[in-house]
RODO-2510 file (C-alpha; in nm, 4 decimals, decimal comma):
residues 376
     n   res          X          Y          Z
     1     m    -1,8415    -0,1362    -0,6527
     2     s    -2,0407    -0,2418    -0,3510
     3     d    -2,2157    -0,0085    -0,1096
     4     v    -2,0715     0,0024     0,2401
     5     p    -2,3302    -0,1094     0,4990
     6     g    -2,4107     0,1659     0,7442
     7     i    -2,2212     0,4436     0,5668
     8     d    -2,3904     0,7815     0,5586
     9     p    -2,5560     0,8286     0,2124
    10     e    -2,4073     1,1754     0,1777
    11     r    -2,0577     1,0453     0,2444
    12     a    -2,1167     0,7607    -0,0008
    13     e    -2,2110     1,0095    -0,2711
    14     i    -1,9088     1,2283    -0,1995
    15     r    -1,6910     0,9171    -0,2015
    16     e    -1,8145     0,8190    -0,5466
    17     e    -1,7477     1,1682    -0,6790
    18     f    -1,4016     1,1472    -0,5257
    19     r    -1,3438     0,8131    -0,7032
    20     q    -1,4344     0,9662    -1,0393
    21     s    -1,1944     1,2543    -0,9752
    22     v    -0,9090     1,0174    -0,8850
    23     r    -0,9842     0,7979    -1,1852
    24     g    -0,9775     1,0965    -1,4207
    25     v    -0,6338     1,2081    -1,3022
    26     l    -0,4831     0,8604    -1,3249
    27     k    -0,6305     0,7886    -1,6672
    28     q    -0,4546     1,0960    -1,8003
    29     a    -0,1286     0,9885    -1,6378
    30     a    -0,1555     0,6348    -1,7790
    31     a    -0,1994     0,7725    -2,1297
    32     r     0,1265     0,9715    -2,1221
    33     g     0,4153     0,8119    -2,3084
    34     p     0,5534     0,4550    -2,3281
    35     r     0,6574     0,2711    -2,0123
    36     p     0,9996     0,1118    -1,9756
    37     v     0,9921    -0,2640    -2,0134
    38     w     1,2984    -0,3645    -1,8132
    39     a     1,3791    -0,0644    -1,5946
    40     a     1,1904     0,0402    -1,2830
    41     e     0,9144     0,2897    -1,3551
    42     t     0,9280     0,6344    -1,1979
    43     v     0,6757     0,8711    -1,0455
    44     d     0,4927     1,0882    -1,2980
    45     p     0,5649     1,4461    -1,1743
    46     s     0,2387     1,5830    -1,3127
    47     a     0,0270     1,3099    -1,1502
    48     y     0,2107     1,3523    -0,8197
    49     e     0,1589     1,7294    -0,8281
    50     q    -0,2124     1,6803    -0,8934
    51     a    -0,2386     1,4217    -0,6169
    52     a    -0,0797     1,6645    -0,3717
    53     g    -0,2975     1,9531    -0,4846
    54     l    -0,6157     1,7473    -0,4553
    55     g    -0,5312     1,6347    -0,1023
    56     w    -0,4732     1,2640    -0,1633
    57     l    -0,1430     1,2638     0,0240
    58     g    -0,2961     1,4143     0,3373
    59     l    -0,6134     1,2073     0,3596
    60     l    -0,5070     1,0536     0,6918
    61     v    -0,3685     1,3784     0,8374
    62     d    -0,5820     1,6074     1,0545
    63     e    -0,6699     1,9488     0,9157
    64     e    -0,4760     2,1040     1,2047
    65     w    -0,1552     1,9797     1,0387
    66     g    -0,2505     2,0640     0,6812
    67     g    -0,4275     1,7419     0,5884
    68     a    -0,7745     1,6612     0,4601
    69     g    -0,8918     1,4988     0,7844
    70     a    -1,0602     1,2180     0,5890
    71     g    -1,0310     0,8464     0,6625
    72     l    -0,9616     0,4968     0,5363
    73     l    -1,2794     0,4891     0,3256
    74     e    -1,1264     0,7623     0,1112
    75     a    -0,7715     0,6248     0,1264
    76     v    -0,8785     0,2853    -0,0092
    77     v    -1,0456     0,4608    -0,3050
    78     v    -0,7116     0,6166    -0,4009
    79     a    -0,5269     0,2878    -0,3457
    80     e    -0,7763     0,0937    -0,5568
    81     e    -0,7439     0,3341    -0,8483
    82     l    -0,3638     0,3385    -0,8186
    83     g    -0,3654    -0,0397    -0,8511
    84     a    -0,6104    -0,0406    -1,1398
    85     h    -0,4056     0,2136    -1,3364
    86     l    -0,0662     0,0644    -1,2427
    87     t     0,0397     0,4042    -1,1123
    88     v     0,3776     0,4691    -0,9530
    89     m     0,3216     0,6927    -0,6505
    90     p     0,4537     0,6987    -0,2905
    91     f     0,1045     0,6662    -0,1464
    92     l     0,1431     0,3595     0,0750
    93     s     0,4938     0,4532     0,1857
    94     s     0,4318     0,8209     0,2576
    95     a     0,0615     0,9087     0,2761
    96     v    -0,0261     0,5939     0,4746
    97     l     0,2753     0,4573     0,6628
    98     g     0,4691     0,7790     0,7139
    99     c     0,1718     0,9960     0,8043
   100     t     0,0324     0,7300     1,0387
   101     a     0,3653     0,6923     1,2184
   102     v     0,3949     1,0645     1,2890
   103     s     0,0275     1,1429     1,3528
   104     v    -0,0278     0,8466     1,5868
   105     g     0,3201     0,8020     1,7316
   106     g     0,4639     1,1516     1,7369
   107     d     0,4330     1,4383     1,9802
   108     a     0,3266     1,7904     1,8802
   109     a     0,6791     1,8857     1,7780
   110     a     0,7155     1,5872     1,5454
   111     r     0,3749     1,6485     1,3933
   112     e     0,4512     2,0140     1,3332
   113     r     0,7869     1,9273     1,1784
   114     w     0,6762     1,6518     0,9403
   115     l     0,3012     1,6360     0,8776
   116     p     0,2423     1,9617     0,6841
   117     g     0,5166     1,8721     0,4363
   118     l     0,4001     1,5114     0,3980
   119     a     0,0364     1,6133     0,3516
   120     a     0,1288     1,8728     0,0893
   121     g     0,3620     1,6394    -0,0991
   122     r     0,6686     1,8554    -0,0360
   123     l     0,8203     1,5714     0,1658
   124     r     0,8170     1,1961     0,1089
   125     s     0,8666     0,9274     0,3676
   126     a     0,9530     0,5596     0,3792
   127     a     0,8861     0,3090     0,6563
   128     l     1,1509     0,0586     0,7636
   129     l     0,9437    -0,2098     0,9338
   130     t     1,1274    -0,5342     0,8554
   131     g     1,4737    -0,6795     0,8749
   132     r     1,6822    -0,8248     0,5944
   133     s     1,4373    -1,1134     0,5439
   134     g     1,1408    -0,8842     0,4797
   135     r     0,9328    -1,0782     0,7333
   136     l     0,7276    -0,9062     1,0015
   137     g     0,7917    -0,9418     1,3717
   138     p     0,9736    -0,7414     1,6410
   139     e     1,2150    -1,0284     1,6950
   140     l     1,3055    -1,0256     1,3219
   141     l     1,4156    -0,6608     1,3135
   142     d     1,7853    -0,6162     1,2376
   143     v     1,8108    -0,2455     1,3300
   144     e     1,9073    -0,2082     1,6966
   145     a     1,8827     0,1029     1,9127
   146     t     2,1401     0,1525     2,1880
   147     g     2,2015     0,4357     2,4287
   148     d     1,9415     0,6938     2,5216
   149     g     1,8493     1,0565     2,4655
   150     e     2,1108     1,2467     2,2663
   151     d     2,3354     0,9389     2,2693
   152     t     2,0943     0,7038     2,0884
   153     v     2,2670     0,5095     1,8106
   154     l     2,0976     0,3027     1,5371
   155     r     2,2869     0,0209     1,3702
   156     g     2,1785    -0,2655     1,1468
   157     e     1,9854    -0,3175     0,8244
   158     a     1,6254    -0,2875     0,7074
   159     g     1,5158    -0,4866     0,4050
   160     f     1,2573    -0,4368     0,1286
   161     v     1,1954    -0,0700     0,2053
   162     l     0,9353     0,0833    -0,0254
   163     d     1,0386     0,4169    -0,1834
   164     g     1,3392     0,4413     0,0435
   165     e     1,5849     0,6004    -0,1999
   166     d     1,4033     0,9316    -0,2442
   167     a     1,2638     0,9645     0,1083
   168     d     1,3025     1,2853     0,3068
   169     l     1,1936     1,0992     0,6219
   170     l     1,2766     0,7454     0,7285
   171     v     1,0453     0,5960     0,9912
   172     v     1,2630     0,3286     1,1485
   173     a     1,1392     0,0385     1,3598
   174     a     1,4248    -0,0650     1,5887
   175     r     1,4547    -0,3241     1,8606
   176     r     1,6091    -0,2503     2,1970
   177     a     1,7568    -0,5081     2,4312
   178     g     1,5145    -0,6029     2,7079
   179     r     1,2028    -0,4671     2,5340
   180     a     0,9454    -0,6750     2,3495
   181     e     0,7933    -0,3964     2,1393
   182     p     0,9917    -0,2061     1,8748
   183     e     1,0651     0,1633     1,9032
   184     l     0,9969     0,4062     1,6191
   185     y     1,2411     0,6769     1,5122
   186     a     1,1919     0,9627     1,2632
   187     v     1,5270     0,9950     1,0868
   188     p     1,5776     1,2605     0,8162
   189     g     1,6829     1,1220     0,4797
   190     g     2,0495     1,1770     0,4035
   191     t     2,1565     1,1494     0,7677
   192     p     2,5286     1,0559     0,7844
   193     g     2,5761     0,6818     0,8210
   194     v     2,2557     0,5869     0,6347
   195     e     2,3256     0,3925     0,3152
   196     t     2,0523     0,2962     0,0668
   197     t     2,0827     0,0345    -0,2074
   198     e     1,8190    -0,0300    -0,4726
   199     l     1,6785    -0,3846    -0,4908
   200     l     1,5501    -0,5490    -0,8075
   201     g     1,1839    -0,6445    -0,7722
   202     v     0,9414    -0,8354    -0,9909
   203     d     0,6953    -0,5447    -1,0018
   204     r     0,8526    -0,2451    -1,1731
   205     t     0,5803    -0,0076    -1,0477
   206     h     0,7173    -0,0323    -0,6928
   207     r     1,0730     0,0562    -0,5976
   208     l     1,2377    -0,1350    -0,3128
   209     s     1,5674    -0,0825    -0,1394
   210     g     1,7810    -0,2035     0,1453
   211     v     1,8869     0,0531     0,4056
   212     v     2,1920     0,0108     0,6293
   213     f     2,2552     0,2127     0,9478
   214     r     2,6215     0,2417     1,0343
   215     d     2,6266     0,3773     1,3890
   216     v     2,3789     0,6524     1,3096
   217     r     2,3483     0,8952     1,5987
   218     v     2,0040     1,0536     1,6421
   219     d     1,8872     1,3158     1,8890
   220     a     1,6196     1,2637     2,1518
   221     s     1,3473     1,4246     1,9377
   222     a     1,3844     1,1501     1,6733
   223     r     1,2150     0,8897     1,8915
   224     l     0,8368     0,8845     1,8451
   225     p     0,7070     0,8605     2,2038
   226     r     0,3881     0,6697     2,1158
   227     g     0,5525     0,4276     1,8783
   228     a     0,3926     0,1330     2,0574
   229     d     0,0524     0,2637     1,9429
   230     a     0,1673     0,3711     1,5984
   231     f     0,3323     0,0432     1,4969
   232     p     0,0145    -0,1727     1,4952
   233     a    -0,1850     0,1143     1,3429
   234     m     0,0682     0,1341     1,0609
   235     l     0,0457    -0,2393     0,9947
   236     d    -0,3361    -0,2412     0,9945
   237     r    -0,3622     0,0542     0,7594
   238     a    -0,0896    -0,0825     0,5326
   239     a    -0,2570    -0,4234     0,5151
   240     l    -0,5868    -0,2613     0,4177
   241     v    -0,4342    -0,0261     0,1605
   242     l    -0,2428    -0,3157     0,0040
   243     a    -0,5731    -0,5044    -0,0136
   244     a    -0,7346    -0,2059    -0,1850
   245     d    -0,4499    -0,1809    -0,4361
   246     a    -0,4935    -0,5528    -0,5053
   247     l    -0,8680    -0,5012    -0,5478
   248     g    -0,7974    -0,2364    -0,8111
   249     v    -0,5652    -0,4766    -0,9927
   250     a    -0,8309    -0,7491    -0,9873
   251     r    -1,1065    -0,5158    -1,1075
   252     r    -0,8959    -0,3900    -1,3979
   253     a    -0,7906    -0,7440    -1,4925
   254     l    -1,1541    -0,8582    -1,4915
   255     d    -1,2627    -0,5615    -1,7061
   256     m    -0,9873    -0,6340    -1,9577
   257     a    -1,0722    -1,0044    -1,9701
   258     v    -1,4434    -0,9370    -2,0268
   259     e    -1,3720    -0,6873    -2,3047
   260     y    -1,1257    -0,9223    -2,4740
   261     a    -1,3679    -1,2152    -2,4502
   262     k    -1,6287    -1,0082    -2,6351
   263     q    -1,3921    -0,9142    -2,9178
   264     r    -1,1645    -1,2161    -2,9713
   265     e    -1,3149    -1,4730    -3,2060
   266     q    -1,2398    -1,8390    -3,2616
   267     f    -1,4331    -2,0726    -3,4916
   268     g    -1,6377    -1,7741    -3,5990
   269     r    -1,7615    -1,6918    -3,2464
   270     p    -1,6495    -1,4592    -2,9656
   271     i    -1,4568    -1,6637    -2,7100
   272     g    -1,6868    -1,5224    -2,4422
   273     s    -1,9629    -1,7445    -2,5814
   274     f    -1,7723    -2,0586    -2,4788
   275     q    -1,8770    -2,2147    -2,1512
   276     a    -1,5231    -2,2470    -2,0134
   277     i    -1,4592    -1,8726    -2,0575
   278     k    -1,8027    -1,7793    -1,9201
   279     h    -1,7434    -1,9792    -1,6018
   280     k    -1,3945    -1,8379    -1,5574
   281     l    -1,5215    -1,4803    -1,5904
   282     a    -1,8077    -1,5489    -1,3476
   283     d    -1,5638    -1,6850    -1,0881
   284     m    -1,3412    -1,3803    -1,1347
   285     y    -1,6390    -1,1482    -1,0835
   286     v    -1,7350    -1,3211    -0,7580
   287     l    -1,3797    -1,2806    -0,6248
   288     v    -1,3703    -0,9104    -0,7138
   289     q    -1,7069    -0,8384    -0,5517
   290     g    -1,6127    -1,0284    -0,2362
   291     a    -1,2858    -0,8383    -0,2106
   292     s    -1,4697    -0,5072    -0,2519
   293     v    -1,7110    -0,5831     0,0316
   294     a    -1,4266    -0,6969     0,2598
   295     v    -1,2072    -0,3925     0,1952
   296     d    -1,4858    -0,1363     0,2354
   297     g    -1,6196    -0,3057     0,5487
   298     a    -1,2788    -0,3032     0,7172
   299     a    -1,2191     0,0601     0,6169
   300     a    -1,5543     0,1669     0,7618
   301     a    -1,4809    -0,0146     1,0882
   302     l    -1,1409     0,1516     1,1248
   303     d    -1,2909     0,4940     1,0561
   304     e    -1,5528     0,4330     1,3251
   305     g    -1,2842     0,3445     1,5794
   306     r    -1,4051    -0,0134     1,6243
   307     d    -1,1762    -0,3103     1,6820
   308     a    -1,1257    -0,3977     1,3148
   309     r    -0,8402    -0,6449     1,3456
   310     r    -1,0474    -0,9416     1,2267
   311     l    -1,1982    -0,7456     0,9386
   312     v    -0,8557    -0,6195     0,8304
   313     a    -0,7175    -0,9736     0,8380
   314     v    -1,0092    -1,0995     0,6275
   315     a    -0,9831    -0,8157     0,3753
   316     s    -0,6059    -0,8367     0,3482
   317     s    -0,5918    -1,2120     0,2956
   318     y    -0,8994    -1,2406     0,0711
   319     a    -0,8344    -0,9442    -0,1585
   320     r    -0,4689    -1,0230    -0,2164
   321     d    -0,5378    -1,3900    -0,2913
   322     a    -0,8203    -1,2818    -0,5204
   323     a    -0,5995    -1,0391    -0,7124
   324     t    -0,3372    -1,3010    -0,7885
   325     k    -0,6025    -1,5468    -0,9026
   326     v    -0,7989    -1,2957    -1,1135
   327     a    -0,4877    -1,1455    -1,2755
   328     g    -0,3615    -1,4940    -1,3601
   329     d    -0,6977    -1,5946    -1,5066
   330     a    -0,7057    -1,2739    -1,7129
   331     i    -0,3794    -1,3824    -1,8731
   332     q    -0,5387    -1,7191    -1,9520
   333     v    -0,8346    -1,5477    -2,1188
   334     h    -0,6022    -1,3344    -2,3302
   335     g    -0,3873    -1,6279    -2,4334
   336     g    -0,0332    -1,5725    -2,5612
   337     i    -0,0546    -1,1936    -2,5803
   338     g    -0,1244    -1,1737    -2,2079
   339     y     0,2226    -1,3093    -2,1289
   340     t     0,4157    -1,0401    -2,3165
   341     w     0,6046    -0,7853    -2,1067
   342     e     0,4430    -0,4902    -2,2767
   343     h     0,0855    -0,6052    -2,2113
   344     d    -0,0985    -0,4686    -1,9084
   345     c    -0,2165    -0,8190    -1,8080
   346     h     0,1453    -0,9104    -1,7448
   347     r     0,2044    -0,5899    -1,5497
   348     l    -0,1142    -0,6360    -1,3464
   349     f    -0,0072    -0,9855    -1,2453
   350     k     0,3302    -0,8585    -1,1222
   351     r     0,1632    -0,5808    -0,9233
   352     a    -0,0713    -0,8396    -0,7720
   353     k     0,2313    -1,0456    -0,6664
   354     f     0,3851    -0,7421    -0,4959
   355     d     0,0595    -0,6718    -0,3119
   356     e     0,0389    -1,0373    -0,2122
   357     l     0,3850    -1,0561    -0,0573
   358     y     0,4703    -0,7129     0,0826
   359     l     0,4664    -0,6838     0,4648
   360     g     0,3540    -1,0441     0,5113
   361     d     0,1646    -1,2652     0,2671
   362     p    -0,2032    -1,3679     0,3134
   363     s    -0,1038    -1,6684     0,5249
   364     v     0,0292    -1,4251     0,7885
   365     q    -0,3092    -1,2531     0,8022
   366     r    -0,4949    -1,5851     0,8196
   367     e    -0,2753    -1,6951     1,1089
   368     r    -0,3477    -1,3625     1,2788
   369     l    -0,7196    -1,4141     1,2221
   370     a    -0,7005    -1,7627     1,3730
   371     r    -0,5314    -1,6263     1,6858
   372     l    -0,7925    -1,3520     1,7200
   373     l    -1,0762    -1,6017     1,6844
   374     l    -0,9275    -1,8438     1,9351
   375     d    -0,8370    -1,5736     2,1849
   376     g    -1,1842    -1,4223     2,1496
***
């Protein structure tokens, strides 16, 4: 993949070694056993244990709280390889969204309570950031917070929650009457009054659910005091990690299409020798390389503490559009076999569609980019 402009050469070398390590673990996991065709796929315990032991789950957590103290440049490597290998793992939900919510929005007590377990993989979290519609926006949240302190009550419903059924921690975005910005609450999984229902999704490598709060009483320590800072940080990091996952999907789809075009013959010639296939593969390659540059550039900017909102919007919209296009074109190159449920082209396309739509589709990011450009 592309070099990141301005990145320290030593870090770039370490990053590439890290990529090879991640790829090795996930290749082994992908080779284990048949995958279910109709049912939702589940987390591979061995792969999850290795991910925890190698520090993937604590990349965005400071060493003080048991994490690796790394950054987005490393997190997008993991996300890209997860997408390429179609791996089921609570990385976005827990290692990115959950850890960001607590590390940025929580006080010392919240960090001490949750971060060591999340970083070590002993605990898993899920973020409830949208209402029933699944669309982003404080005004679209259906969970409402009333009361204050020990008398705070959460009621309402959150939709399209990633990895919500097995979560030990629910990070809940709730609206409060008279306030424009949402509040964030850290609610332990299994709290009385919290009901979770699995939702059927197109992509079986991600598990979604709806979560209902029926007058759930939480104590004062549940509210994350810097939630106003954590909420946008969560959305930026999630948008970038989704883009990286989509980049991995696109890269894998391109690799499969190129290999198939070399082997499949028609009229006594490999189909890759035909002009139409050549041009399609070239266009796919350009999209993958552009997505790689955009994702790495945005990750580097976030790690450096720069205002990366425009770069995140570009990376998120471009990479996710590219993944859908490249995965669809890979199916075209493969012909009829690419449409079968058991084939990885089919599975890659469904993962690309999840990445495209979750937490706001690319049009949301383009609209955000337009506002940033006009305001600037």
